[in-house]
C-alpha positions in Angstrom: -36.0 -7.4 27.4 -33.3 -8.5 26.2 -32.1 -12.0 28.1 -29.1 -11.4 30.3 -28.8 -7.8 30.0 -29.3 -5.1 32.4 -30.9 -2.1 30.8 -30.5 0.1 33.6 -26.6 0.0 33.0 -27.3 0.2 28.4 -25.9 3.9 26.8 -28.8 5.3 25.5 -26.6 8.2 24.2 -25.1 8.1 21.0 -21.8 7.4 20.4 -19.6 10.3 18.9 -16.7 7.9 17.9 -16.8 8.9 14.1 -19.8 10.8 13.9 -18.2 13.4 11.7 -16.9 10.6 9.6 -20.0 8.8 9.5 -21.7 12.2 8.9 -19.5 12.5 6.1 -19.8 9.1 4.5 -23.4 9.9 5.2 -23.3 13.4 3.1 -22.0 12.1 -0.2 -23.2 8.6 0.0 -25.7 9.3 -2.8 -22.6 10.6 -5.1 -20.2 7.8 -3.9 -23.4 5.2 -5.1 -22.5 6.4 -8.6 -19.0 6.7 -9.1 -17.7 4.0 -6.1 -20.2 1.2 -5.5 -18.7 -1.3 -2.9 -15.1 0.3 -3.1 -14.0 1.0 0.5 -13.9 5.1 1.4 -11.1 5.7 3.8 -12.3 9.4 5.7 -11.0 11.0 9.4 -13.0 14.0 9.6 -14.1 15.7 7.0 -11.0 14.4 4.6 -11.4 11.5 2.3 -8.2 9.8 1.7 -9.3 8.2 -1.1 -11.4 4.4 -2.2 -10.0 1.1 -2.2 -10.9 -1.9 -3.8 -10.2 -3.7 -0.8 -10.4 -3.5 2.9 -6.6 -4.2 3.3 -5.8 -2.0 1.0 -7.6 0.9 2.6 -7.3 -0.4 6.0 -3.4 0.0 5.4 -3.5 3.2 3.2 -5.4 5.3 6.9 -2.6 3.3 8.8 0.1 4.6 6.7 -1.9 8.0 6.6 -2.9 8.5 10.4 -1.2 6.4 12.2 -2.2 3.1 14.6 -3.0 5.2 17.8 -5.9 7.4 16.1 -9.6 6.9 14.4 -10.7 6.7 10.9 -13.6 5.4 9.5 -13.2 1.9 6.6 -16.5 1.5 5.4 -17.8 0.0 2.0 -19.7 2.2 -0.6 -22.9 -0.1 -0.5 -26.9 1.6 -1.1 -28.3 -1.3 1.7 -26.3 -1.0 5.1 -25.7 -5.1 5.9 -27.7 -5.9 9.4 -25.1 -9.0 11.4 -27.7 -10.7 13.7 -25.6 -12.7 17.0 -27.7 -15.4 18.1 
């Protein structure tokens, strides 16, 4: 039980936004870790835009290619995903 959270209103469905991009990332992660570890990947659907050394360059490349009004993935290629805890 979470304090202050109405569990009846919390969705248990898998989010579909960026699902294709996340699956694309997951399917290439092992390969990318060998070549692009700690770089930022940009993808839309199964289209790979490229790898960048910092988030800013990756994000702006995605905006330039895909625009501001569409979803695209910018994700750091790391072996262990960070876990954020908010209190």
